[in-house]
PAZAPA-4460 file (N, C-alpha, C; in steps of 0.05 Angstrom, whole numbers, plus 32768, in hexadecimal, padded with zeros to 4 digits):
% residues 266
    n_x    n_y    n_z   ca_x   ca_y   ca_z    c_x    c_y    c_z   seq   type   mol
   7F65   7F9F   7F1F   7F64   7F9D   7F3C   7F79   7F88   7F45     1      M     A
   7F85   7F8E   7F5C   7F9A   7F7C   7F66   7F8D   7F61   7F6F     2      A     A
   7F9B   7F4C   7F69   7F92   7F31   7F71   7F96   7F2E   7F8F     3      D     A
   7F80   7F29   7F9E   7F83   7F27   7FBB   7F90   7F0D   7FC5     4      P     A
   7F93   7EF9   7FB4   7F9D   7EDF   7FBD   7FB8   7EE0   7FCB     5      K     A
   7FCC   7EEE   7FC0   7FE6   7EEE   7FCD   7FE5   7EF9   7FE9     6      P     A
   7FD7   7F0F   7FED   7FD6   7F1B   8008   7FC4   7F0B   801A     7      V     A
   7FAF   7EFE   800F   7F9F   7EEC   8020   7FAF   7ED4   8029     8      L     A
   7FC0   7EC9   8018   7FD1   7EB3   8020   7FE4   7EBC   8037     9      D     A
   7FEF   7ED4   8034   8001   7EDE   8048   7FF2   7EE5   8062    10      D     A
   7FDA   7EEF   8060   7FCA   7EF5   8077   7FC4   7EDB   8087    11      L     A
   7FBE   7EC6   8078   7FB9   7EAC   8085   7FD2   7EA3   8094    12      R     A
   7FE9   7EA5   8087   8002   7E9D   8094   8009   7EAE   80AC    13      A     A
   8004   7EC8   80AA   800A   7EDA   80C1   7FF9   7ED3   80D9    14      E     A
   7FDF   7ECE   80D4   7FCD   7EC6   80E9   7FD5   7EAC   80F6    15      G     A
   7FDD   7E99   80E5   7FE4   7E7E   80EF   7FFE   7E80   8100    16      A     A
   8010   7E91   80F8   8029   7E94   8108   8023   7EA0   8124    17      E     A
   8012   7EB4   8125   800C   7EC0   813F   7FFB   7EAD   814F    18      L     A
   7FEA   7E9E   8142   7FDA   7E8A   8150   7FEC   7E75   815E    19      D     A
   8000   7E6D   8151   8013   7E5A   815D   8020   7E65   8176    20      T     A
   8026   7E7F   8175   8033   7E8C   818C   8020   7E8D   81A4    21      L     A
   8008   7E96   819F   7FF6   7E9A   81B6   7FE9   7E80   81C0    22      V     A
   7FE6   7E6C   81AE   7FD9   7E53   81B6   7FE9   7E45   81CC    23      A     A
   8003   7E4A   81CD   8014   7E3D   81E1   8016   7E4C   81FB    24      G     A
   8008   7E62   81FE   800A   7E71   8217   7FF7   7E66   822C    25      L     A
   7FFF   7E69   8245   7FEC   7E61   825B   7FDA   7E79   8262    26      D     A
   7FC7   7E75   8273   7FB3   7E89   8279   7FBF   7EA2   8285    27      R     A
   7FD4   7E9F   8296   7FE1   7EB6   82A1   7FEF   7EC7   828C    28      D     A
   7FFB   7EB9   8278   8008   7EC7   8262   7FF5   7ED8   8253    29      D     A
   7FDC   7ECF   824F   7FC8   7EDF   8241   7FC2   7EF9   824F    30      W     A
   7FC6   7EFA   8269   7FC0   7F12   8278   7FD9   7F24   827B    31      R     A
   7FEF   7F1C   8270   8007   7F2D   8273   8004   7F47   8263    32      R     A
   800C   7F5D   826F   800A   7F77   8261   801E   7F79   824A    33      P     A
   8015   7F86   8235   8026   7F8B   821E   802F   7FA8   821E    34      T     A
   803E   7FB0   8209   8047   7FCC   8208   8031   7FE0   8202    35      A     A
   801A   7FD6   81F8   8003   7FE8   81F4   7FF6   7FED   820F    36      A     A
   7FF4   8006   8218   7FEA   800C   8233   7FCE   8000   8238    37      P     A
   7FCC   7FF1   824D   7FB2   7FE6   8255   7FAB   7FCC   8246    38      G     A
   7FBB   7FC3   8234   7FB5   7FAC   8224   7FC6   7F94   822C    39      W     A
   7FB9   7F7E   8232   7FC7   7F65   8236   7FC9   7F56   821C    40      S     A
   7FD5   7F3E   821D   7FD6   7F2D   8205   7FBA   7F27   81FC    41      V     A
   7FA7   7F22   820E   7F8C   7F1D   8207   7F7F   7F34   81F9    42      A     A
   7F85   7F4D   8201   7F7B   7F64   81F4   7F84   7F65   81D6    43      H     A
   7F9E   7F5E   81D2   7FA9   7F5F   81B7   7F9A   7F4C   81A5    44      Q     A
   7F95   7F33   81AE   7F87   7F20   819D   7F6A   7F28   819A    45      V     A
   7F5E   7F32   81B0   7F42   7F3A   81AE   7F3F   7F51   819A    46      A     A
   7F52   7F63   8198   7F50   7F78   8185   7F51   7F6D   8168    47      H     A
   7F62   7F5A   8163   7F64   7F4E   8149   7F4A   7F40   8142    48      L     A
   7F3F   7F31   8155   7F25   7F23   8151   7F0F   7F37   814B    49      A     A
   7F0E   7F4D   815A   7EF9   7F62   8156   7EFC   7F6F   813B    50      W     A
   7F14   7F75   8133   7F18   7F82   8119   7F10   7F70   8102    51      T     A
   7F16   7F56   8105   7F0C   7F43   80F0   7EEE   7F44   80EE    52      D     A
   7EE1   7F45   8105   7EC3   7F46   8105   7EB9   7F60   80F9    53      Q     A
   7EC7   7F76   80FE   7EC0   7F8F   80F2   7EC2   7F8D   80D4    54      Q     A
   7ED7   7F80   80CA   7EDB   7F7D   80AD   7EC5   7F6C   80A1    55      S     A
   7EBD   7F57   80AF   7EA7   7F46   80A5   7E8D   7F56   80A4    56      L     A
   7E88   7F66   80B8   7E70   7F77   80B8   7E71   7F8A   80A0    57      M     A
   7E88   7F96   809B   7E8B   7FA9   8085   7E85   7F9B   806A    58      A     A
   7E8D   7F82   8068   7E89   7F73   804F   7E6C   7F6A   804B    59      A     A
   7E5E   7F66   8062   7E43   7F59   8060   7E2B   7F6B   8066    60      R     A
   7E30   7F7F   8077   7E19   7F8F   8080   7E22   7FAC   8083    61      D     A
   7E20   7FBB   806D   7E2A   7FD6   806D   7E1B   7FE8   8080    62      T     A
   7E01   7FE3   8084   7DF1   7FF3   8096   7DFB   7FEF   80B3    63      D     A
   7DFF   7FD6   80BB   7E09   7FD1   80D6   7E25   7FDC   80D9    64      A     A
   7E35   7FDB   80C4   7E50   7FE6   80C7   7E4F   8004   80C9    65      F     A
   7E3D   8011   80BB   7E3B   802E   80BD   7E33   8036   80D9    66      Q     A
   7E22   8026   80E6   7E1C   802C   8102   7E34   8029   8114    67      R     A
   7E45   8015   810E   7E5D   8012   811D   7E70   802A   8119    68      A     A
   7E72   8034   8101   7E82   804B   80FC   7E78   8063   810C    69      V     A
   7E5E   8066   810D   7E52   807D   811C   7E59   807A   813A    70      E     A
   7E58   8062   8144   7E60   805E   8160   7E7D   8065   8165    71      R     A
   7E8E   805E   8151   7EAB   8064   8153   7EAF   8083   8152    72      A     A
   7EA0   8091   8141   7EA3   80AE   8140   7E9A   80BB   815A    73      I     A
   7E86   80AF   8167   7E7C   80BA   8180   7E90   80B6   8197    74      A     A
   7EA0   80A2   8196   7EB4   809D   81AB   7ECF   8094   819F    75      S     A
   7EDC   80A6   8190   7EF4   809E   8181   7F0B   8095   8193    76      P     A
   7F0D   809F   81AB   7F24   8099   81BC   7F20   807F   81CD    77      D     A
   7F08   8074   81CD   7F03   805D   81DE   7EF8   8044   81D1    78      T     A
   7EED   8047   81B9   7EDE   8030   81AE   7EF0   8018   81A8    79      F     A
   7F09   801C   81A0   7F1B   8006   819B   7F22   7FF8   81B5    80      V     A
   7F29   8008   81CA   7F30   7FFC   81E3   7F19   7FED   81F0    81      D     A
   7F01   7FF8   81ED   7EE9   7FEB   81F8   7EE4   7FD0   81EC    82      E     A
   7EE8   7FCE   81D1   7EE4   7FB4   81C4   7EFA   7FA0   81CC    83      A     A
   7F12   7FAA   81CF   7F28   7F98   81D8   7F23   7F8E   81F4    84      A     A
   7F19   7FA0   8205   7F14   7F98   8221   7EFE   7F83   8222    85      E     A
   7EE9   7F87   8213   7ED3   7F73   8212   7EDD   7F58   820A    86      A     A
   7EED   7F58   81F5   7EF8   7F3E   81EB   7F0B   7F31   81FF    87      G     A
   7F1B   7F42   820C   7F2F   7F37   821F   7F22   7F2B   8237    88      A     A
   7F09   7F32   823D   7EFC   7F25   8254   7EF1   7F09   824E    89      R     A
   7EF1   7F02   8234   7EE8   7EE7   822D   7EFB   7ED2   8238    90      L     A
   7EF2   7EB9   823D   7F04   7EA3   8242   7F18   7EA0   822B    91      P     A
   7F30   7E98   8232   7F45   7E96   821D   7F3C   7E84   8206    92      V     A
   7F31   7E6D   820D   7F29   7E5A   81F9   7F14   7E66   81E6    93      D     A
   7F01   7E75   81F1   7EED   7E81   81E0   7EF8   7E97   81CF    94      G     A
   7F0B   7EA7   81DA   7F18   7EBC   81CA   7F27   7EB0   81B3    95      L     A
   7F36   7E9B   81B8   7F45   7E8E   81A3   7F33   7E83   818D    96      L     A
   7F1E   7E75   8196   7F0B   7E6A   8182   7EFF   7E80   8171    97      R     A
   7EF7   7E95   817D   7EEB   7EAB   816E   7EFE   7EB8   815B    98      G     A
   7F17   7EBC   8163   7F2B   7EC8   8152   7F31   7EB6   813A    99      W     A
   7F33   7E9C   813F   7F39   7E89   812A   7F22   7E88   8116   100      R     A
   7F0A   7E86   8120   7EF3   7E85   810E   7EF0   7E9E   80FD   101      A     A
   7EF4   7EB5   810A   7EF2   7ECE   80FB   7F07   7ED1   80E6   102      G     A
   7F20   7EC9   80EC   7F35   7ECB   80D8   7F2E   7EBA   80BF   103      R     A
   7F26   7EA1   80C4   7F1F   7E8F   80AE   7F08   7E9A   809E   104      A     A
   7EF4   7EA4   80AB   7EDC   7EAF   809D   7EE3   7EC7   808D   105      E     A
   7EF4   7ED9   8098   7EFB   7EF1   8089   7F0B   7EEA   8070   106      L     A
   7F1D   7ED7   8072   7F2D   7ECE   805B   7F1A   7EC5   8045   107      L     A
   7F06   7EB5   804C   7EF3   7EAB   8037   7EE3   7EC2   802B   108      D     A
   7EDA   7ED5   803B   7ECA   7EEC   8031   7EDB   7EFD   801F   109      V     A
   7EF3   7F03   8026   7F04   7F14   8016   7F0C   7F06   7FFB   110      L     A
   7F0F   7EEC   7FFC   7F16   7EDD   7FE4   7EFF   7EDD   7FCF   111      A     A
   7EE6   7EE0   7FD8   7ECF   7EDF   7FC6   7EC1   7EFA   7FC3   112      T     A
   7ECD   7F0F   7FCE   7EC0   7F29   7FCC   7EBF   7F32   7FAF   113      Y     A
   7EA9   7F3F   7FA7   7EA7   7F47   7F8A   7EBF   7F57   7F81   114      P     A
   7ECB   7F50   7F6B   7EE2   7F5F   7F60   7ED9   7F7C   7F5A   115      P     A
   7EEA   7F8F   7F61   7EE4   7FAB   7F5B   7ED3   7FB9   7F6F   116      G     A
   7EC7   7FAA   7F82   7EB6   7FB6   7F96   7EC6   7FBC   7FAF   117      Q     A
   7EC1   7FD2   7FBC   7ED0   7FDA   7FD4   7EBF   7FD7   7FEC   118      R     A
   7ECC   7FD2   8003   7EBF   7FCF   801C   7EC1   7FE9   802C   119      M     A
   7EAC   7FF0   803B   7EAE   8008   804C   7EC1   8002   8063   120      P     A
   7ECC   8017   806E   7EDE   8014   8085   7EDF   802D   8095   121      W     A
   7EEF   802D   80AA   7EF2   8045   80BB   7F05   8058   80AE   122      Y     A
   7EFD   8062   8097   7F0E   8072   8085   7F04   806D   8069   123      G     A
   7F15   8070   8055   7F0C   806B   8039   7F05   804E   8035   124      P     A
   7EF1   8049   8024   7EEB   802D   801C   7F04   801F   8011   125      P     A
   7F05   8005   8015   7F1D   7FF6   800D   7F16   7FDE   7FFC   126      M     A
   7F28   7FD6   7FEA   7F25   7FBD   7FDB   7F2A   7FA5   7FEE   127      S     A
   7F22   7F8D   7FE6   7F28   7F76   7FF6   7F46   7F72   7FFA   128      P     A
   7F56   7F79   7FE6   7F73   7F77   7FE9   7F7E   7F8A   7FFE   129      T     A
   7F73   7FA2   7FFE   7F7B   7FB6   8012   7F72   7FAE   802E   130      S     A
   7F5A   7FA3   8030   7F51   7F99   804B   7F63   7F83   8055   131      V     A
   7F6A   7F70   8043   7F7C   7F5A   804C   7F98   7F65   8053   132      A     A
   7FA2   7F79   8045   7FBB   7F85   804C   7FBA   7F92   8067   133      T     A
   7FA4   7FA0   806D   7FA1   7FAC   8087   7F9F   7F98   809D   134      G     A
   7F91   7F82   8098   7F8F   7F6D   80AD   7FAA   7F60   80B1   135      R     A
   7FBA   7F5C   809C   7FD5   7F51   80A0   7FE6   7F64   80B0   136      L     A
   7FE5   7F7E   80A9   7FF5   7F91   80B8   7FEE   7F91   80D6   137      M     A
   7FD4   7F90   80DC   7FCC   7F90   80F8   7FD4   7F76   8106   138      E     A
   7FD1   7F5F   80F8   7FD8   7F46   8104   7FF6   7F45   810B   139      T     A
   8006   7F50   80F8   8023   7F50   80FD   8029   7F63   8114   140      W     A
   801D   7F7B   8114   8024   7F8F   8128   801C   7F86   8144   141      A     A
   8004   7F7C   8147   7FFC   7F73   8162   800B   7F59   816A   142      H     A
   8013   7F4A   8156   8025   7F33   815B   803F   7F3C   8166   143      G     A
   8049   7F53   815C   8062   7F5E   8167   805F   7F66   8184   144      E     A
   8048   7F72   818B   8044   7F79   81A7   8044   7F60   81B9   145      D     A
   8038   7F4A   81AF   8037   7F32   81BF   8053   7F25   81C1   146      I     A
   8061   7F24   81AA   807C   7F19   81AA   808E   7F29   81BD   147      A     A
   808D   7F44   81BB   809D   7F55   81CC   8098   7F4F   81EA   148      D     A
   807F   7F49   81F1   8078   7F44   820D   8088   7F2D   8218   149      T     A
   808E   7F19   8207   809D   7F02   8210   80BA   7F02   8207   150      F     A
   80C3   7F19   81FE   80DF   7F1B   81F6   80E6   7F0A   81DD   151      G     A
   80D3   7F06   81CB   80D7   7EF5   81B4   80DC   7F07   819B   152      L     A
   80EB   7EFC   8189   80EF   7F09   816F   80E6   7EF6   8159   153      R     A
   80D0   7EFC   814D   80C5   7EEA   8139   80D4   7EEC   811E   154      R     A
   80D2   7ED7   810E   80E0   7ED8   80F4   80D6   7EF0   80E3   155      P     A
   80E8   7EFC   80D5   80E1   7F12   80C2   80DC   7F05   80A7   156      V     A
   80C4   7F09   809D   80BD   7EFB   8084   80B6   7F0F   806E   157      T     A
   80B4   7F05   8055   80AC   7F16   803F   8090   7F21   8041   158      R     A
   8081   7F16   8054   8066   7F21   8058   8067   7F3E   8060   159      R     A
   807D   7F47   806A   8080   7F63   8072   807D   7F77   805A   160      L     A
   8080   7F6C   8042   807D   7F7F   802B   8062   7F8B   802B   161      R     A
   804E   7F7D   8035   8033   7F89   8036   8031   7F9F   804B   162      H     A
   803F   7F9B   8061   803F   7FB0   8076   804E   7FC9   806C   163      V     A
   8064   7FC4   805D   8073   7FDA   8051   8060   7FE9   803E   164      V     A
   8052   7FDB   802E   803F   7FE7   801A   802B   7FF9   8028   165      H     A
   801E   7FEF   803D   800A   7FFF   804A   8016   8016   805A   166      I     A
   802E   8011   8064   803C   8027   8072   8042   803E   805F   167      G     A
   804A   8039   8046   804F   804E   8033   8035   805B   802A   168      V     A
   8020   804A   8025   8007   8055   801B   7FF9   8067   802F   169      R     A
   7FFE   8064   8048   7FF1   8074   805C   8000   808D   8064   170      T     A
   8014   8094   8054   8023   80AD   805A   8012   80C5   805D   171      R     A
   8000   80CA   8049   7FF0   80E2   804B   7FDC   80E1   8062   172      D     A
   7FD2   80C9   8068   7FC0   80C6   807F   7FCE   80CE   8099   173      F     A
   7FE7   80C6   809C   7FF6   80CD   80B4   7FF8   80EC   80B7   174      A     A
   7FFE   80F9   80A1   7FFF   8117   80A2   7FE4   8122   80AB   175      Y     A
   7FCE   8118   809E   7FB4   8123   80A4   7FAC   811D   80C1   176      A     A
   7FB3   8106   80CB   7FAC   80FF   80E6   7FB9   8111   80FB   177      A     A
   7FCF   811E   80F3   7FDD   8131   8104   7FD6   814E   80FD   178      H     A
   7FC2   8152   80EC   7FBA   816D   80E5   7FCE   817B   80D3   179      G     A
   7FDD   816B   80C4   7FF2   8176   80B2   7FEA   8172   8095   180      L     A
   7FF3   8183   8084   7FEE   8181   8067   8004   816F   805B   181      T     A
   7FFC   8159   804E   8010   8147   8041   801F   8156   802C   182      P     A
   8038   8150   8028   8047   815D   8012   803D   8153   7FF8   183      P     A
   803E   8163   7FE3   8034   815B   7FC9   8046   8146   7FBB   184      P     A
   8060   8147   7FC1   8072   8136   7FB2   8073   811A   7FBF   185      Q     A
   8075   8105   7FAF   8078   80EA   7FB9   8094   80E6   7FC5   186      P     A
   8097   80D4   7FD7   80B0   80CD   7FE3   80BB   80B4   7FD5   187      F     A
   80D5   80B0   7FD6   80E1   8097   7FCE   80E6   8087   7FE8   188      R     A
   80DB   806F   7FEA   80DE   805E   8001   80EB   8044   7FF8   189      V     A
   8102   803E   8002   8111   8026   7FFA   8116   8015   8013   190      E     A
   8108   7FFF   8014   8109   7FEE   802C   8115   7FD3   8024   191      I     A
   8126   7FC9   8034   8134   7FB0   802F   8126   7F99   803D   192      T     A
   811D   7F85   802D   8110   7F6E   8038   8123   7F5B   8046   193      G     A
   8118   7F46   8053   8129   7F34   8062   813D   7F24   8052   194      P     A
   8137   7F21   8038   8149   7F12   8026   815B   7F25   8016   195      D     A
   815B   7F3F   801D   816B   7F52   800E   815D   7F5F   7FF7   196      G     A
   8145   7F57   7FF1   8135   7F62   7FDB   812E   7F7F   7FE2   197      E     A
   812F   7F91   7FCE   8128   7FAD   7FD2   810A   7FB1   7FCB   198      L     A
   80FB   7FBB   7FDE   80DF   7FC2   7FDA   80DE   7FE0   7FD7   199      W     A
   80DC   7FEA   7FBF   80DD   8006   7FB9   80C2   8012   7FB2   200      A     A
   80BD   802A   7FBC   80A4   8038   7FB7   80AB   8055   7FB0   201      H     A
   809D   8060   7F9C   80A1   807C   7F95   80B7   8080   7F80   202      G     A
   80B8   8098   7F74   80CB   809D   7F5F   80E8   809D   7F68   203      P     A
   80FA   8092   7F58   8116   8091   7F5F   8122   80AD   7F63   204      E     A
   8117   80C0   7F54   8123   80DB   7F55   8119   80EC   7F6C   205      E     A
   8107   80E1   7F7D   80FC   80F1   7F93   8112   80FB   7FA6   206      A     A
   810F   8114   7FAF   8123   811F   7FC1   811E   8117   7FDE   207      T     A
   8105   8110   7FE5   80FF   8107   8000   8100   80E8   8000   208      Q     A
   8112   80DD   8010   8117   80C0   800F   8118   80B4   802B   209      R     A
   810F   809B   802B   8110   808B   8044   811C   8070   803D   210      V     A
   812E   8066   804D   813B   804C   8048   813D   803D   8063   211      T     A
   813F   8023   8061   8143   8014   8079   8139   7FF7   8076   212      G     A
   813E   7FE6   808B   8136   7FCA   808A   8118   7FC8   808F   213      P     A
   810C   7FB3   8083   80EF   7FAF   8084   80E5   7FAD   80A1   214      A     A
   80F3   7F9D   80B1   80E9   7F99   80CD   80E8   7FB4   80DC   215      Y     A
   80FC   7FC4   80D9   80FC   7FDE   80E7   80E7   7FF1   80DD   216      D     A
   80E4   7FF2   80C2   80D1   8004   80B6   80B4   7FFB   80BF   217      F     A
   80AF   7FE2   80BE   8094   7FD8   80C5   808E   7FDD   80E3   218      C     A
   80A1   7FD9   80F4   809D   7FE0   8110   8099   7FFD   8115   219      R     A
   80A6   800E   8104   80A3   802B   8107   8087   8034   80FE   220      L     A
   807E   802B   80E6   8064   8035   80DC   804D   8029   80EB   221      V     A
   8050   8013   80F9   803B   8008   810A   803E   8012   8126   222      T     A
   8051   8023   812B   8056   802F   8145   805B   801A   815B   223      Q     A
   806C   8006   8153   8075   7FF2   8167   8091   7FF7   8171   224      R     A
   809D   800D   8168   80B7   8014   8171   80BB   8032   816D   225      T     A
   80CF   803D   817B   80D7   8059   8177   80EB   805B   8160   226      H     A
   80EA   8070   8152   80FC   8073   813B   8119   8070   8143   227      R     A
   8120   8079   815B   813C   8078   8164   8146   805B   8167   228      A     A
   8133   8048   8168   813A   802C   816A   813A   801D   8150   229      D     A
   813A   802C   813A   813A   8020   811F   8152   802A   810F   230      T     A
   8156   801C   80F9   816A   8025   80E5   815C   8031   80CD   231      D     A
   8144   803C   80D0   8137   804A   80BB   8142   8067   80B9   232      V     A
   8148   806F   80A0   8155   8089   809C   8145   809A   8089   233      R     A
   8146   80B4   808D   8137   80C7   807B   814B   80DB   806F   234      A     A
   8145   80E2   8056   8153   80F8   8049   813E   810C   8041   235      E     A
   8140   8125   804B   812D   813A   8045   811B   8140   805D   236      G     A
   8113   8159   8060   8104   8162   8077   80E9   8154   807A   237      D     A
   80DB   8151   8063   80C1   8144   8064   80C2   8127   806A   238      E     A
   80D6   8119   805F   80DA   80FD   8065   80E0   80FA   8083   239      A     A
   80F0   810C   808E   80F6   810C   80AA   80DC   8110   80BB   240      E     A
   80CC   8122   80B3   80B3   8127   80C1   80A1   810F   80C1   241      R     A
   809E   8103   80A9   808D   80EB   80A6   8095   80D5   80B9   242      W     A
   80AE   80D0   80BC   80B6   80BA   80CD   80AF   80BF   80EA   243      L     A
   80AB   80D8   80F1   80A3   80DE   810C   8085   80DB   8111   244      G     A
   8075   80D9   80FC   8058   80D8   80FF   804C   80C0   80F2   245      I     A
   805B   80B0   80E4   8050   809A   80D4   803F   8087   80E4   246      A     A
   8028   8080   80D9   8017   806C   80E5   8007   805E   80CF   247      Q     A
   8008   8044   80CF   7FFC   8034   80BA   7FE0   802B   80C1   248      S     A
   7FD6   8032   80D9   7FBC   8029   80E3   7FA8   8041   80E3   249      F     A
   7F8E   803A   80E0   7F7A   804E   80E0   7F76   8059   80FD   250      A     A
   7F69   8071   80FE   7F63   807C   8118   7F74   8094   811F   251      G     A
   7F70   809F   8137   7F80   80B6   813F   7F9D   80B0   8142   252      P     A
   7FAE   80C4   8143   7FCB   80BF   8146   7FD1   80AF   815F   253      P     A
   7FE2   809B   815C   7FEA   808B   8173   8000   8099   8183   254      G     A
   8003   8092   819C   8018   809F   81AC   8034   8095   81A6   255      P     A
   8036   8080   8196   8051   8075   8190   805D   8067   81A8   256      G     A
   8076   805F   81A5   8084   8051   81BA   809C   8062   81C3   257      R     A
   80A3   8060   81DC   80BB   806E   81E6   80D4   8061   81DC   258      A     A
   80EA   8070   81D9   8103   8063   81D1   810D   8050   81E7   259      P     A
   811C   803C   81DE   8128   802A   81F2   813D   8039   8202   260      S     A
   8145   802D   8218   815A   803A   8229   8173   803E   8219   261      A     A
   817B   802B   8208   8193   802E   81F8   8191   8046   81E5   262      D     A
   817A   8047   81D7   8176   805D   81C4   8175   8078   81D1   263      A     A
   8167   8079   81E8   8164   8092   81F6   817F   809D   8201   264      A     A
   8191   808A   8206   81AB   8092   8211   81BF   809B   81FD   265      G     A
   81B8   8097   81E3   81CB   809F   81CD   81C7   80BC   81C5   266      N     A
***
């Protein structure tokens, strides 16, 4: 089993970086709309806090979590937005305190979760390492929405290797979410990290290939940008198709983001 400590350390750092960004915002800034329709900065943080609590429930009370899954199945198009809306109505100080406490608690729970045991989730059960990877991916992605709202570009770190990993691992899920049959052959995915390191997945001889910088690939698979605004490239029809539907998050297919004015004009 994979050692969860490296990803837990990176999850802690990712959360702390975003915390530093939002802690300096005034109350009006928390109400500013982000690129996610209907979501303010407060909605973004509330969603992260809610998902941490869902993870804690999955780890501690499987019956209660199963009831939460049943509620999600009953209202698949609204349950995430409803939870974010409820959290966004909290006073900013209370929302921040809850998010911070939940992050710290989840890190402790995942660090001590029984080795080899999987946690239930809104999809296949996951190991503590996979749960931490998913939480890091979401923290980074929602942090991108917040940073974009204020015209900020955050440092690109090696923590993105985890987002690349989950982006590649969810290839077949993205096909299924769109009612498509995943191709049987693995792809070769070669992503360049911020220090020039190559993060490669899949066999070297694969005919379907994807290449590009980590920042662009991660924004694409988390649907924080349109493909036309990236330097991610595909070789092969199936690789091309995947880049148009990729999503590293659970749930129904997201609407994606529109191309920028510059990309649309090219």
